[in-house]
C-alpha positions as CSV (number, residue, x, y, z in Angstrom):
1,M,-5.7,127.9,61.0
2,K,-3.3,125.7,59.1
3,S,-2.0,124.3,62.5
4,Y,-5.8,123.5,63.8
5,T,-6.5,121.9,60.7
6,A,-3.2,119.7,61.0
7,A,-4.2,118.9,64.5
8,I,-7.8,117.8,63.7
9,V,-6.6,115.8,60.5
10,L,-4.1,113.9,62.9
11,I,-6.7,113.3,65.7
12,S,-8.9,111.9,63.0
13,L,-6.3,109.4,61.6
14,A,-5.1,108.3,65.0
15,L,-8.9,107.7,65.7
16,G,-9.6,106.0,62.5
17,S,-6.7,103.7,62.8
18,G,-7.9,101.3,64.7
19,Q,-7.6,101.1,69.0
20,V,-4.5,103.5,69.1
21,F,-5.8,104.8,72.3
22,A,-7.4,101.7,73.3
23,G,-7.0,100.2,77.1
24,P,-6.9,96.7,78.0
25,D,-8.8,94.1,76.7
26,E,-11.9,92.5,78.5
27,S,-10.4,89.6,80.0
28,M,-7.5,92.3,81.2
29,R,-10.1,94.6,82.8
30,V,-11.8,91.6,84.2
31,A,-8.4,90.5,85.8
32,Q,-7.6,94.0,86.9
33,R,-11.0,94.2,88.7
34,M,-10.5,90.6,90.4
35,A,-7.1,91.9,91.7
36,A,-8.4,94.9,92.7
37,A,-11.2,92.9,94.9
38,A,-8.5,90.6,96.3
39,K,-6.3,93.7,97.3
40,Q,-9.3,95.2,99.1
41,K,-9.8,91.7,100.9
42,L,-6.3,91.6,101.8
43,A,-6.8,95.2,103.5
44,A,-9.7,93.8,105.7
45,A,-7.8,90.5,106.8
46,Q,-4.8,93.2,107.8
47,A,-7.5,95.1,109.5
48,A,-9.1,92.2,111.3
49,K,-8.2,90.1,114.4
50,G,-8.4,86.3,115.2
51,A,-10.3,84.1,113.6
52,E,-11.7,86.9,111.3
53,R,-8.6,87.5,109.9
54,H,-7.9,83.7,109.1
55,G,-11.5,83.6,107.3
56,L,-10.6,86.6,105.3
57,M,-7.3,85.7,104.6
58,A,-8.7,82.3,103.0
59,E,-10.9,84.3,101.0
60,H,-8.0,86.3,99.8
61,M,-5.8,83.1,99.2
62,T,-9.1,81.8,96.9
63,M,-9.4,85.3,95.3
64,M,-5.3,85.2,94.5
65,K,-5.8,81.4,92.6
66,D,-8.6,83.0,90.6
67,V,-7.1,85.5,89.5
68,M,-3.8,83.5,88.7
69,G,-6.1,81.1,86.8
70,K,-7.5,83.9,84.7
71,M,-4.5,85.5,84.2
72,N,-2.9,82.1,82.8
73,G,-5.2,81.4,80.3
74,M,-5.0,85.1,78.7
75,K,-3.3,85.7,75.4
76,P,-2.9,88.6,73.3
77,K,-6.0,88.7,71.0
78,Q,-5.1,87.8,67.0
79,G,-4.2,91.0,64.8
80,M,-2.9,93.4,67.1
81,N,-0.2,95.9,65.6
82,M,3.3,95.8,67.7
83,Q,2.2,98.9,69.7
84,E,-1.2,97.4,71.0
85,H,0.5,93.8,71.6
86,E,3.4,95.9,73.4
87,Q,0.7,97.5,75.8
88,W,-0.7,94.1,76.2
89,I,2.4,92.9,77.6
90,A,2.9,96.0,79.7
91,D,-0.7,95.9,81.2
92,H,-0.3,92.0,81.9
93,Q,3.7,92.3,83.8
94,A,1.6,95.5,85.6
95,L,-1.0,92.9,87.0
96,M,1.6,90.2,87.5
97,Q,3.8,92.7,90.1
98,Q,0.5,93.7,91.5
99,M,-0.1,89.9,92.2
100,M,3.5,89.5,93.7
101,E,3.1,92.3,96.0
102,Q,-0.6,91.2,97.2
103,M,1.2,87.6,97.7
104,A,4.2,89.3,99.7
105,G,1.7,91.3,101.8
106,G,-0.2,88.3,103.1
107,H,3.0,86.2,103.4
108,Q,4.3,88.8,105.7
109,M,0.9,89.4,107.4
110,M,0.8,86.0,108.2
111,T,4.3,85.5,109.3
112,H,3.9,88.4,111.5
113,H,0.6,88.3,112.9
114,C,-0.5,84.5,113.0
115,R,2.0,83.2,114.5
116,P,1.0,81.5,118.0
117,E,1.0,83.5,121.0
118,G,4.5,83.8,122.7
119,H,6.6,83.7,119.9
């Protein structure tokens, strides 16, 4: 019974101490959703052919520019404790990694699939 009570007290303290279990802030969630939408657009472009592919890639590039603009303006919110700040940085780095992977995927697709015929 003592361990059960101790567990309840620890959980209560953790929940009451702020955002211990809080995920990304709203601007991070928006940027993550934007990046996910851009990734879907890239996948659609990879599956498409010809002019449709080029149009989808143009849309993807615009979406990527928008995400990068959003990320450029992101800053950790004031009052974060060290753990929250480190988590924010980790989330931001993970989002940057996703963006780099999309850029690499788009570049690879454009260099391998968008070359003129006969090359």
